[in-house]
N, C-alpha and C positions, 0 to 999 in steps of 0.2 A: 294481502297484507303480510302474512307470515313469510311468503316467498321473498319479499323485499328485505325483510329483516335478516333472513338467512343469507341472501345474496350480499348485503352490505357487510355482514360479519365475515363472510368468506373473502371478500375483497380486502378487508382490514387485515385478515390473517395472512393473505398473500403479500401485502406490503410489509408486514412485520417480518416475514421470512426473508424477503429480499434485502431489507435493511440489516438484519442480523448476519446474513452471509457476508456482507461487506463489498461485494463486487459492484453493486449499483452505486455505492458511495464513491468507490475508487474511479470507476469509469466516468462518472459525472464530474470528477475533479474536486469533490468535497473533502476527501482525505488524501494524504500523501501516499506516494508509491515509489518503490525502488526497482531498478533493473541492473543486472550485471551486463556491462558493455565491453569488457575486455579482460585479458589475463596478462599479468606481468611475467617476466622470465623466472621469478622465484615461485611461481604458481599462485601468488596472491591475485585477487580480483579487483578490478576497477568497477565500482558500483556508483550509479547516479541516482539521486533521489529528487523527485519533484514535490514541491509543497502543495498542500490542498488548500481549499478556500476556508474550511473550518478549523484546520490545524496546520502547522508548518510541516516541513519535511521530516520524515522519520529520523530519529537520533540513533545512529548505529554504534556509538562509542561504547555502550555497555555490552556489545557483542565482539569486542576486540578489534574493531575497525578504527582507522585513523582518518581524520578529515584531511582531504587533499586541498580543497578550495571550492570556489564558486565559479560558475560560468553562466552569468545571467541569473535566473532563478533556480537553476539546477545546482544541487550540492553534490560534490564528488567525494567518494570515500575509497580508501584502500583497505580491503578486507582480507583476512588470512585465507589460506588455501582450504577448500572444503566448506567454505561459508555457505550455509543453507538459507537462501533468500525466500524460499517458498513459504516459510512461516510468517513472513511479513505481509504476504498477500491474503492472509485469512481475515 
């Protein structure tokens, strides 16, 4: 009986860790994600963002990026040189 309770608690703990990390939510398509797909001649970067099922595509305007347009469900942004997209993946 005690083993079942400890095993259930451990499973709940693992699920909480997976959700907090965010990778599970991104790979399942529940939250939006962005990817750098190209570089312009002035070193600015073309970034594409996919919307998630629980929330829309990430808004990069507060990071100095300018919206370029849409291609289907994909939103495209032009971001300044040295834009760090790694913090969007956390």
